[in-house]
C-alpha positions in Angstrom: 51.3 36.1 74.8 48.3 33.8 75.0 46.6 35.3 72.1 45.5 33.6 68.7 44.2 34.8 65.4 41.3 36.6 67.1 43.8 39.3 68.0 43.8 40.3 64.4 40.0 40.1 63.8 39.8 43.8 62.5 42.8 43.3 60.2 41.6 40.0 58.8 38.3 41.7 58.1 40.0 44.7 56.4 42.6 43.1 54.3 41.8 39.4 53.7 40.0 40.3 50.4 43.2 42.2 49.2 46.1 39.8 50.2 46.5 36.4 51.4 46.7 36.4 55.2 48.4 33.6 57.4 48.2 33.7 61.2 50.6 31.2 62.5 50.4 29.5 66.1 53.2 30.7 68.5 53.0 28.1 71.3 54.2 25.0 69.3 57.8 25.3 70.7 59.6 26.5 73.7 62.1 28.4 71.8 62.1 31.4 69.3 64.4 29.6 66.9 62.0 26.9 66.2 59.0 29.0 66.2 60.7 31.1 63.4 61.8 28.1 61.5 58.3 26.7 61.4 57.2 30.0 59.8 59.9 29.8 57.3 59.2 26.3 56.4 55.5 27.2 55.9 55.8 30.7 54.2 56.0 31.7 50.6 59.5 32.3 49.3 59.2 36.1 49.8 56.5 37.6 52.1 55.4 40.5 54.2 55.9 39.8 57.9 54.1 41.3 60.9 53.9 40.5 64.5 52.7 42.1 67.8 54.1 41.4 71.1 55.6 38.0 71.3 54.7 37.7 67.6 57.1 40.7 67.0 59.8 39.0 68.9 59.3 35.8 66.7 59.2 38.2 63.7 62.6 39.4 64.5 64.0 35.9 64.8 62.5 35.1 61.5 64.3 38.1 60.2 67.7 37.1 61.7 67.5 33.6 60.2 66.3 34.7 56.6 66.4 38.4 56.0 66.4 37.8 52.2 62.9 36.4 52.3 61.3 39.4 54.1 59.7 41.9 51.6 58.0 44.2 54.2 58.3 44.1 58.1 55.9 45.5 60.7 56.7 45.3 64.4 53.9 46.2 66.9 54.1 46.6 70.5 57.1 44.6 71.0 60.7 44.5 72.4 64.0 43.9 70.6 65.9 43.4 73.8 66.6 40.1 75.6 64.7 39.3 78.7 65.6 41.5 81.6 67.0 39.6 84.5 64.2 40.5 86.9 61.4 39.3 84.4 63.4 36.1 83.9 63.3 35.5 87.8 59.6 36.2 87.8 58.6 33.6 85.2 59.3 30.6 87.4 56.7 31.1 90.1 54.3 32.2 87.4 54.8 28.9 85.4 54.5 27.0 88.7 51.2 28.8 89.5 49.9 27.9 86.0 50.9 24.3 86.3 49.3 23.9 89.9 46.3 26.1 89.6 45.5 26.8 86.0 45.5 30.2 84.0 42.8 32.2 85.7 44.8 33.9 88.5 47.9 34.5 86.3 45.8 36.0 83.5 43.8 38.2 85.9 47.0 39.7 86.9 48.3 40.0 83.3 45.6 41.3 81.1 45.0 44.6 83.0 48.6 45.5 81.8 47.1 45.5 78.2 45.4 48.9 79.1 46.4 52.1 80.7 45.5 51.9 84.3 42.8 54.8 84.2 40.8 53.3 81.4 40.6 49.5 81.8 37.1 49.3 82.9 35.9 52.6 81.3 34.1 51.3 78.2 32.1 48.2 77.2 34.7 47.9 74.3 37.6 47.4 76.9 35.4 44.8 78.9 34.8 43.0 75.6 38.5 42.9 74.8 39.3 41.5 78.5 36.7 38.8 78.0 38.3 38.0 74.6 41.7 37.8 76.1 40.5 35.4 78.9 38.8 33.2 76.1 42.0 33.2 74.0 44.1 32.3 76.9 41.8 29.5 78.1 41.7 28.1 74.5 45.4 28.2 74.2 45.8 26.2 77.6 48.6 25.7 80.1 51.1 24.0 77.8 51.1 27.1 75.5 51.7 29.4 78.5 54.8 27.3 79.6 56.2 27.1 75.9 55.6 30.8 75.5 57.1 31.8 78.9 60.4 29.7 78.2 60.6 31.1 74.6 60.4 34.7 75.9 62.8 33.9 78.8 65.4 32.7 76.7 65.2 34.9 73.6 68.1 36.6 72.0 68.7 40.3 71.9 67.8 41.3 68.3 69.2 44.9 68.3 72.0 43.9 65.8 69.5 42.0 63.6 67.4 45.3 63.3 70.5 47.3 62.5 70.8 45.2 59.3 67.3 45.7 57.9 67.7 46.7 54.3 66.7 50.2 53.4 64.5 48.8 50.6 62.3 46.7 53.0 59.3 49.0 53.9 59.2 48.8 57.8 56.5 49.9 60.1 57.1 50.3 63.9 53.7 50.7 65.7 52.8 51.0 69.3 50.0 52.2 71.5 51.1 55.5 73.4 49.8 53.7 76.7 51.6 50.3 76.4 52.8 49.3 79.8 54.5 46.1 78.6 56.3 47.4 75.7 56.5 51.1 76.2 57.1 53.8 73.5 60.7 54.0 74.4 61.3 50.4 73.1 59.8 51.7 69.7 61.8 54.8 69.4 64.8 52.5 70.1 63.8 50.3 67.2 63.3 53.4 65.0 66.9 54.5 65.8 68.1 51.0 64.7 66.1 51.1 61.5 66.2 54.8 60.3 64.1 54.3 57.4 61.2 52.9 59.4 57.9 54.6 59.7 57.1 54.9 63.5 53.4 55.3 64.4 52.3 55.8 67.9 48.5 55.2 68.4 46.8 57.7 70.6 44.8 56.2 73.5 45.8 52.6 72.7 47.6 50.2 75.2 49.3 46.9 74.3 46.7 45.6 71.8 46.2 48.5 69.4 44.8 45.9 66.8 41.7 45.5 69.0 41.8 48.7 71.0 42.2 51.2 68.1 41.6 49.1 65.0 40.8 52.1 62.6 44.0 53.8 63.3 46.1 50.6 63.2 44.6 49.5 59.9 45.2 52.9 58.4 49.0 52.5 59.2 49.1 48.9 58.1 47.3 49.8 54.9 49.8 52.4 54.2 52.7 49.8 55.0 51.3 47.1 52.8 50.2 49.0 49.8 52.3 51.9 49.3 
């Protein structure tokens, strides 16, 4: 959450000259249903759909609402399950803190979870990603944080949705091997729900492989898009 199109900078650079790319905002509503409806209202009749983390959760809701419009599906570092009760309970104090004190403290505690604990400060690249994540969060603002938190808290379980993905829809499931927020087990679960899907686990990456391991991520996305 709290990212924008800059999350996909390496992918935009790699693919925008080959296919039209549309990055949609994910904080205009406080529920997944309306976020998905906005995408469907503004998308072509048939399109390839990809999303990472909360974006992947929205993608699953788009799929639930209009499976006939999805030509290809990519789910990155995401979670098909409804919000766990303990996570639901933790959101209220976080939202209260953001409303009273701003985003800095909450994001300082959240962003380290995008990395494996032993490597977060190990490279300039990671430090640059941390700075970018803070910049994206501040650009998004407190209202976006509240809207996204509520949408995540109240989301549907989408396991039944994934079971219905047509075998003719090329599907990529991808995650970083060190993702702390949406661990590998969530992605092996999704693979079990979509047997024809291609499961790719990106070695050394955490929750943001689009930035942390762009070459490997782009390779998987290119195979998904063009084969």
